C-alpha positions as CSV (number, residue, x, y, z in Angstrom):
1,M,0.0,0.0,0.0
2,R,1.4,3.3,-1.0
3,V,1.4,5.9,1.8
4,L,1.6,9.6,0.9
5,C,4.1,11.8,2.6
6,H,1.6,14.1,4.3
7,A,-0.9,11.5,5.5
8,I,0.0,11.9,9.2
9,F,0.3,15.2,11.1
10,L,0.6,15.9,14.8
11,V,-0.4,19.2,16.5
12,V,0.8,19.7,20.0
13,L,-1.4,22.1,21.9
14,G,0.8,23.1,24.8
15,G,1.0,23.1,28.6
16,M,-1.9,24.1,30.8
17,S,0.0,25.9,33.5
18,C,-1.4,29.3,34.4
19,Q,1.1,32.2,34.4
20,N,2.4,33.2,37.8
21,N,3.6,36.6,36.8
22,R,3.1,38.4,40.2
23,S,5.6,41.1,39.5
24,T,4.9,41.8,35.8
25,K,3.5,45.1,34.6
26,P,0.8,45.2,31.9
27,G,1.1,47.4,28.9
28,S,4.1,45.9,27.1
29,K,4.2,46.7,23.5
30,P,3.8,43.9,20.9
31,A,7.0,42.5,19.4
32,K,8.0,43.2,15.9
33,K,6.3,41.1,13.3
34,P,8.5,38.7,11.3
35,G,8.7,38.7,7.6
36,S,6.1,37.4,5.3
37,P,4.5,33.9,5.8
38,G,7.0,31.2,5.1
39,V,9.9,33.0,6.7
40,E,11.8,30.8,9.1
41,V,14.0,31.5,12.1
42,A,17.1,30.0,13.4
43,Q,17.5,26.3,14.3
44,H,17.2,25.0,17.8
45,G,16.3,21.8,19.6
46,A,12.8,20.8,20.6
47,D,12.9,22.4,24.1
48,D,15.3,25.2,23.5
49,V,14.2,28.8,23.8
50,P,15.3,30.5,20.6
51,P,17.3,33.7,21.1
52,P,16.2,36.9,19.3
53,G,18.0,37.3,16.1
54,P,17.7,38.0,12.3
55,V,15.1,36.3,10.3
56,L,16.5,33.9,7.7
57,R,15.1,32.3,4.6
58,G,15.5,28.9,3.2
59,A,16.4,25.6,4.9
60,P,20.0,25.0,6.1
61,P,21.8,22.2,4.2
62,H,22.5,20.3,7.4
63,V,18.8,19.8,8.4
64,A,18.1,16.1,8.8
65,A,15.3,14.5,6.7
66,S,13.4,13.7,9.9
67,D,13.6,17.2,11.4
68,M,10.4,19.2,11.6
69,K,10.6,22.2,9.3
70,L,8.9,25.5,9.7
71,Q,5.9,26.5,7.5
72,Y,3.1,28.9,7.9
73,L,-0.6,29.0,6.9
74,K,-1.4,30.1,3.4
75,N,-4.2,32.3,4.7
76,T,-2.2,35.3,6.0
77,A,-5.2,36.8,7.6
78,V,-5.1,34.0,10.2
79,T,-2.5,35.0,12.8
80,C,-1.0,34.6,16.2
81,N,-2.2,37.0,19.0
82,D,0.2,39.8,17.8
83,G,-0.6,39.5,14.1
84,T,2.5,37.4,13.2
85,A,2.0,34.4,10.9
86,A,0.5,31.3,12.4
87,G,1.2,27.6,12.1
88,P,1.3,24.8,11.0
89,S,4.6,26.4,11.7
90,V,6.5,23.2,12.2
91,F,6.1,20.6,9.6
92,I,7.5,17.1,9.1
93,C,7.0,14.8,6.2
94,G,7.7,11.7,8.2
95,P,11.1,10.0,8.1
96,Q,12.0,10.3,4.4
97,V,14.5,7.4,4.5
98,L,13.5,4.1,6.0
99,P,15.5,1.0,6.5
100,K,15.5,-1.3,3.5
101,G,12.4,-3.4,3.3
102,V,10.5,-1.3,5.8
103,Q,7.4,0.4,4.7
104,R,5.3,3.1,6.3
105,K,2.5,1.3,8.1
106,Q,0.4,4.3,9.1
107,E,-1.7,6.8,7.2
108,V,-2.4,9.0,10.2
109,V,-2.5,12.8,10.7
110,D,-1.7,13.9,14.3
111,I,-2.4,17.4,15.3
112,F,-0.4,18.4,18.4
113,G,0.3,21.9,19.5
114,G,1.9,24.1,22.1
115,E,5.1,24.8,23.9
116,L,5.8,22.2,26.5
117,F,6.8,23.2,30.0
118,L,6.6,26.9,29.2
119,G,3.0,27.3,30.2
120,G,0.0,27.4,27.9
121,W,-3.4,28.1,29.4
122,C,-4.8,31.4,28.2
123,C,-5.2,35.1,28.7
124,Y,-8.6,36.6,29.2
125,N,-8.3,40.4,29.3
126,K,-5.8,43.2,28.3
127,E,-3.9,43.0,31.6
128,T,-3.2,39.2,31.5
129,C,-2.5,39.3,27.7
130,D,0.0,42.1,28.1
131,S,1.7,40.3,31.0
132,R,1.8,37.1,29.0
133,Y,3.2,38.9,26.0
134,K,6.0,40.5,28.1
135,N,7.0,37.2,29.8
136,I,6.3,34.4,27.3
137,P,6.1,36.2,23.9
138,R,6.4,33.0,21.8
139,L,3.0,31.9,23.2
140,M,1.5,34.9,21.4
141,S,3.9,35.5,18.5
142,S,5.8,33.5,15.9
143,A,8.6,36.1,15.6
144,D,11.1,33.9,17.4
145,W,9.9,30.4,16.6
146,P,12.7,28.0,15.8
147,R,13.4,27.1,12.2
148,T,13.5,23.3,12.8
149,R,13.1,21.0,15.7
150,K,13.2,17.4,16.6
151,G,10.3,15.6,18.2
152,S,10.4,13.4,21.3
153,G,8.0,10.8,22.6
154,I,5.1,10.3,20.3
155,L,6.5,13.0,18.0
156,S,9.7,11.1,17.5
157,S,10.7,9.5,14.2
158,Q,12.9,6.9,16.0
159,A,11.4,3.4,16.2
160,E,13.0,2.7,19.6
161,E,11.3,5.8,21.1
162,N,8.0,5.7,19.2
163,P,7.5,2.1,17.9
164,H,3.9,2.4,16.9
165,W,3.9,5.8,15.1
166,Y,7.5,6.5,14.3
167,N,6.9,6.3,10.5
168,A,3.8,8.5,10.6
169,N,3.7,11.9,9.0
170,I,3.5,14.6,11.6
171,V,2.6,18.3,11.8
172,F,3.4,20.2,15.0
173,V,1.6,23.5,15.5
174,P,2.8,25.7,18.3
175,Y,0.3,27.5,20.5
176,C,0.2,31.3,19.8
177,S,-3.5,32.2,20.2
178,S,-3.9,32.1,24.0
179,D,-7.5,30.9,23.7
180,V,-7.3,27.2,24.4
181,W,-7.6,26.7,20.7
182,S,-11.1,28.0,20.7
183,G,-10.9,31.6,19.4
184,N,-12.6,33.1,16.3
185,K,-11.8,36.7,16.6
186,P,-9.4,38.8,14.6
187,A,-8.0,42.0,16.1
188,A,-10.1,45.1,15.4
189,P,-8.6,47.9,13.2
190,K,-6.5,50.2,15.3
191,A,-8.9,53.1,14.9
192,K,-11.6,51.0,16.6
193,Q,-9.6,49.2,19.2
194,G,-11.0,49.3,22.7
195,K,-9.7,47.8,26.0
196,D,-9.7,44.2,24.9
197,T,-9.4,44.2,21.2
198,E,-5.8,44.8,20.3
199,Y,-4.9,41.0,20.0
200,S,-6.2,38.4,17.6
201,F,-7.6,35.1,19.1
202,M,-7.9,32.6,16.3
203,G,-7.1,29.2,17.7
204,S,-10.0,27.3,16.1
205,V,-9.4,29.1,12.8
206,I,-5.7,28.1,12.8
207,I,-6.8,24.5,13.1
208,R,-9.4,24.9,10.3
209,E,-7.0,26.6,8.0
210,M,-4.3,24.0,8.7
211,I,-6.7,21.2,7.7
212,K,-7.5,23.1,4.5
213,D,-3.8,23.5,3.6
214,L,-3.0,19.9,4.3
215,A,-5.9,18.7,2.2
216,S,-3.9,19.9,-0.9
217,K,-0.8,18.0,0.3
218,G,-2.3,14.5,0.3
219,L,-4.2,14.6,3.6
220,K,-7.4,13.5,2.0
221,Q,-5.9,10.2,1.0
222,A,-5.0,9.3,4.6
223,R,-6.7,6.4,6.3
224,V,-6.7,7.8,9.8
225,V,-6.3,11.4,11.1
226,M,-5.4,11.8,14.7
227,L,-5.8,15.1,16.5
228,A,-3.6,15.1,19.6
229,G,-2.6,17.6,22.2
230,T,-1.1,18.1,25.7
231,S,-2.5,20.2,28.5
232,A,-4.2,23.2,27.0
233,G,-3.7,21.4,23.7
234,G,-5.5,18.4,25.1
235,T,-8.5,20.6,25.9
236,G,-8.1,22.0,22.4
237,V,-8.5,18.5,21.0
238,L,-11.8,18.1,22.9
239,L,-13.1,21.4,21.7
240,N,-12.1,20.9,18.0
241,I,-12.3,17.2,17.2
242,E,-15.9,17.2,16.0
243,N,-15.3,20.2,13.7
244,V,-12.2,18.6,12.3
245,A,-14.1,15.4,11.5
246,S,-16.9,17.5,9.9
247,Q,-14.5,19.6,7.9
248,L,-12.7,16.5,6.5
249,E,-16.1,15.0,5.5
250,Q,-17.0,18.2,3.7
251,L,-13.7,18.1,1.8
252,G,-14.6,14.7,0.5
253,A,-12.1,12.7,2.7
254,D,-13.1,9.2,3.6
255,M,-11.1,8.4,6.8
256,Q,-11.4,7.8,10.5
257,V,-10.8,10.8,12.8
258,R,-9.5,10.2,16.3
259,G,-8.4,12.3,19.3
260,L,-5.6,11.8,21.8
261,V,-5.9,14.0,24.9
262,D,-2.9,14.2,27.2
263,S,-3.2,16.0,30.5
264,G,-6.1,18.2,29.3
265,W,-8.8,16.6,31.5
266,F,-9.3,19.1,34.2
267,L,-11.8,19.5,37.1
268,E,-13.4,22.7,38.1
269,N,-11.8,24.5,40.9
270,K,-13.8,24.4,44.2
271,R,-12.2,27.3,46.0
272,Q,-13.6,30.7,45.4
273,K,-11.3,33.3,44.0
274,S,-11.7,37.0,43.1
275,P,-14.4,37.1,40.3
276,D,-12.8,40.4,39.1
277,C,-9.7,38.4,38.1
278,P,-7.1,41.2,38.3
279,D,-4.4,38.7,37.4
280,S,-4.1,35.0,36.4
281,V,-3.0,34.0,39.9
282,S,-6.1,35.2,41.6
283,C,-8.5,34.0,38.9
284,S,-10.1,30.6,39.0
285,P,-10.2,28.5,35.7
286,I,-13.9,28.9,35.6
287,D,-13.8,32.7,35.8
288,A,-10.9,32.8,33.3
289,I,-12.9,30.8,30.8
290,K,-16.1,32.8,31.3
291,K,-14.2,36.0,30.6
292,G,-12.1,34.4,27.8
293,I,-15.1,33.1,25.9
294,R,-16.3,36.6,25.4
295,L,-12.9,38.0,24.6
296,W,-12.0,35.3,22.1
297,N,-15.5,34.8,20.6
298,G,-14.8,31.2,21.6
299,V,-16.1,28.4,19.4
300,I,-17.8,25.7,21.5
301,P,-18.9,22.2,20.3
302,E,-22.5,22.7,19.2
303,K,-24.2,19.7,21.0
304,C,-22.6,20.7,24.3
305,K,-23.4,24.4,23.8
306,Q,-27.1,23.6,23.2
307,H,-27.2,21.5,26.4
308,Y,-26.2,24.4,28.7
309,K,-28.2,27.6,29.1
310,R,-26.7,30.9,28.0
311,G,-23.8,31.9,30.3
312,E,-23.0,28.3,31.2
313,E,-21.2,27.4,28.1
314,W,-17.9,27.5,30.0
315,Q,-18.7,24.0,31.2
316,C,-17.9,22.6,27.7
317,F,-14.2,23.4,28.4
318,F,-14.0,20.6,31.0
319,G,-13.6,17.1,29.5
320,H,-15.9,15.3,32.0
321,K,-18.7,17.7,31.0
322,L,-18.0,17.6,27.2
323,Y,-17.1,14.0,26.6
324,S,-20.6,12.6,26.4
325,F,-21.4,15.0,23.5
326,L,-18.5,13.8,21.3
327,S,-18.9,11.0,18.8
328,T,-15.3,10.8,17.6
329,P,-13.1,8.1,19.2
330,L,-10.9,9.5,22.0
331,F,-8.1,8.2,24.1
332,V,-7.5,10.2,27.4
333,V,-4.1,10.2,29.1
334,Q,-4.2,11.8,32.6
335,W,-2.1,11.8,35.7
336,L,-4.4,11.3,38.7
337,F,-2.4,13.9,40.6
338,D,-1.9,16.5,37.9
339,E,0.6,19.2,38.9
340,E,-1.3,21.9,37.0
341,Q,-4.6,21.0,38.7
342,L,-2.8,21.2,42.0
343,R,-1.3,24.6,41.3
344,V,-4.8,26.0,41.0
345,E,-4.9,25.4,44.7
346,N,-1.4,26.7,45.2
347,I,-0.1,23.2,46.0
348,Y,3.5,22.9,44.9
349,V,5.3,19.6,45.9
350,G,8.8,20.2,46.9
351,G,10.3,23.0,49.1
352,Q,7.8,22.6,51.9
353,S,5.6,20.0,53.5
354,L,1.9,19.8,52.6
355,S,-0.7,20.9,55.2
356,E,-3.4,18.5,56.3
357,H,-5.9,20.5,54.1
358,Q,-3.7,20.2,51.1
359,W,-3.2,16.5,51.6
360,T,-7.0,16.0,51.9
361,Y,-7.5,18.0,48.7
362,M,-5.0,15.7,46.9
363,Q,-6.8,12.6,48.1
364,N,-10.2,14.0,47.0
365,L,-8.7,15.0,43.6
366,W,-7.6,11.4,43.0
367,K,-11.2,10.2,43.8
368,E,-12.8,12.8,41.6
369,L,-10.5,12.4,38.7
370,K,-10.9,8.6,38.8
371,N,-14.6,8.9,39.0
372,S,-14.8,11.4,36.1
373,L,-12.9,8.8,33.9
374,K,-15.3,6.0,34.7
375,N,-17.3,6.2,31.5
376,V,-14.4,7.1,29.2
377,T,-13.8,4.2,26.7
378,A,-10.1,4.5,26.4
379,V,-8.0,5.9,29.2
380,F,-4.5,5.6,30.7
381,A,-4.3,7.2,34.2
382,P,-1.4,6.5,36.5
383,S,-1.4,7.6,40.2
384,C,1.6,9.9,39.7
385,L,2.2,13.5,40.4
386,S,3.3,15.1,37.1
387,H,2.0,16.9,34.0
388,T,2.0,15.9,30.3
389,L,3.2,12.5,29.2
390,I,3.1,11.6,25.5
391,T,5.9,14.0,24.4
392,R,8.4,12.6,27.0
393,S,11.3,10.7,25.5
394,N,10.7,7.9,28.1
395,W,6.9,7.9,27.6
396,M,7.0,4.1,27.0
397,D,8.3,3.4,30.5
398,F,5.1,4.4,32.3
399,Q,2.7,1.6,33.1
400,V,-0.7,1.0,34.7
401,K,-1.6,-2.5,35.9
402,G,1.4,-3.9,34.0
403,M,0.4,-2.3,30.7
404,S,2.5,0.4,29.0
405,L,0.9,3.5,27.4
406,S,2.5,2.5,24.1
407,R,0.8,-1.0,24.3
408,A,-2.5,0.5,25.4
409,L,-2.5,2.8,22.4
410,Q,-1.8,-0.1,20.1
411,C,-4.7,-2.0,21.7
412,W,-7.0,1.0,21.1
413,D,-5.8,1.3,17.5
414,R,-6.5,-2.4,17.1
415,S,-10.0,-2.1,18.4
416,L,-10.8,0.7,16.0
417,Q,-9.5,-1.3,13.1
418,D,-11.5,-4.4,14.0
419,T,-14.3,-4.6,11.4
420,N,-16.3,-7.2,13.5
421,K,-17.5,-5.0,16.3
422,N,-19.2,-7.9,18.0
423,S,-16.1,-9.9,18.4
424,K,-13.9,-9.3,21.4
425,A,-11.7,-12.3,20.9
426,S,-9.0,-10.4,19.1
427,L,-8.8,-7.9,22.1
428,K,-8.3,-10.5,24.8
429,G,-5.3,-9.5,26.9
430,C,-5.2,-6.1,25.2
431,P,-7.0,-3.6,27.5
432,F,-7.1,0.2,26.9
433,H,-9.1,1.4,29.9
434,L,-6.4,1.5,32.5
435,V,-6.8,3.5,35.7
436,D,-4.6,3.0,38.8
437,S,-6.3,1.8,42.0
438,C,-3.6,3.0,44.5
439,Q,-4.5,6.4,45.8
440,R,-1.2,7.9,47.0
441,P,0.9,10.1,44.8
442,Q,3.8,8.2,43.3
443,C,2.5,4.8,44.4
444,N,2.9,3.6,40.9
445,P,6.5,2.3,40.6
446,S,6.8,3.7,37.0
447,C,6.0,7.3,38.1
448,P,8.5,9.9,37.0
449,P,10.7,11.3,39.8
450,L,9.3,14.3,41.7
451,V,11.0,17.6,41.1
452,D,11.3,20.5,43.5
453,W,9.2,23.3,41.9
454,A,11.5,26.0,43.1
455,T,14.9,24.5,42.2
456,R,13.8,22.2,39.4
457,Q,16.0,19.5,41.0
458,E,14.9,15.9,41.4
459,L,14.0,14.9,44.9
460,T,15.3,11.8,46.7
461,L,12.7,9.4,48.0
462,L,13.0,10.7,51.5
463,Q,12.7,14.3,50.3
464,A,9.7,13.4,48.2
465,L,8.0,11.7,51.2
466,A,8.6,14.7,53.4
467,S,7.3,17.1,50.7
468,L,4.1,15.0,50.6
469,G,3.6,15.6,54.3
470,V,4.7,12.1,55.5
471,D,5.7,12.0,59.1
472,M,9.3,10.8,58.7
473,Q,9.8,10.1,62.4
474,R,6.7,8.0,62.6
475,L,7.7,6.2,59.3
476,S,11.1,5.4,60.9
477,T,9.5,4.1,64.0
478,D,7.0,1.9,62.0
479,A,9.8,0.5,59.9
480,G,11.9,-0.3,63.0
481,A,8.9,-2.1,64.6
482,A,8.4,-4.1,61.4
483,N,12.0,-5.2,61.3
484,N,11.8,-6.3,64.9
485,G,8.7,-8.3,64.3
486,G,6.4,-5.7,65.9
């Protein structure tokens, strides 16, 4: 079977961490726009922050065939927040040279988007957008995007790191719309700009235009299109997956559309914060989304929107409220102690011990998250304290009930390929609903190590236990009693 180069693309929709810019001042001026669409900037690694510098044209001769290469949307009216050209800014045509005798086995398009570990989330008024622009400009502008990058985890073209999809064709779209990929609002002309209208919010339009561009590059001949995302990008998948499926059908494409949601399954914050939302720290996710929907002209899945009365549409931004209204197959990956969910409650593991209230909150979070995933068909949820999974280079190491994520995704893929829906024999021993039953943070032995949020250094086991509020003296006494047969 001949597989076209552009049949698979992957859009990473970035981290969900809110900005903690306590000392920043609003009112920063937008950065300079780069050159015309198609202009590319200097080469850096996947997680490097590109330094400011001159804009260059053309691909360097040393770029590897498997590197992702920068491109922009054809529609120049669709932009990042500051008016600079938007993605699919990073593009890969799969590994162009495969070992002799090896053929591409997938015809998949993966949409994945965002900037991992740099914070994603959103801005929802002039003050928070100005602050975001000053501190993390590449989440609002393409001016300093890298020219090429290498993917890791499920974005990797190396078989040993990404055995199931290493030979898929991938498109990576950085997050620069600050609207959880829901916006449909261009900036107003300067003469008419008011308090909240100097930025564009076009996240949903970026995805729509990307699909349109890729349709002319062979996308319509793909067998499977997978829209994937991490954190805010995971929420973006939930918000856009039905529209992507509908758009591809309208374009005449005959394929299966799927969604992969990594760390984008959030619960509403229970603690009341200031409804005025003077900054992102003091604003709850619910209030931020309520304000953001108006600012962005947010596009909400129609079935979910119709279910809630006017003013309650914000509920559709939460996976456990939206999931039942979606018909597209979805796989949800979610840590049961998600760091970004905990930061909403100002819980930072490392640096100080947790209070009894915080410990209780973490236990309740585990119960609520687990319960919210009960009716999700395909899910991988370890009892770990972390954030984002599928773009980690060691993503295959994590397991739930003895099953790796890589294997669970293969099982899910296999179930979707099975033409005989009534036969489960082929799926025996191949589960893809995997949720940890142990309810302590890090009780899963495959969990990634804890990191001190202040120093970014890994914690030893004893330090981690102390950070989680464990009484070390009592633990030592209990251990001694056990050794003595007590």
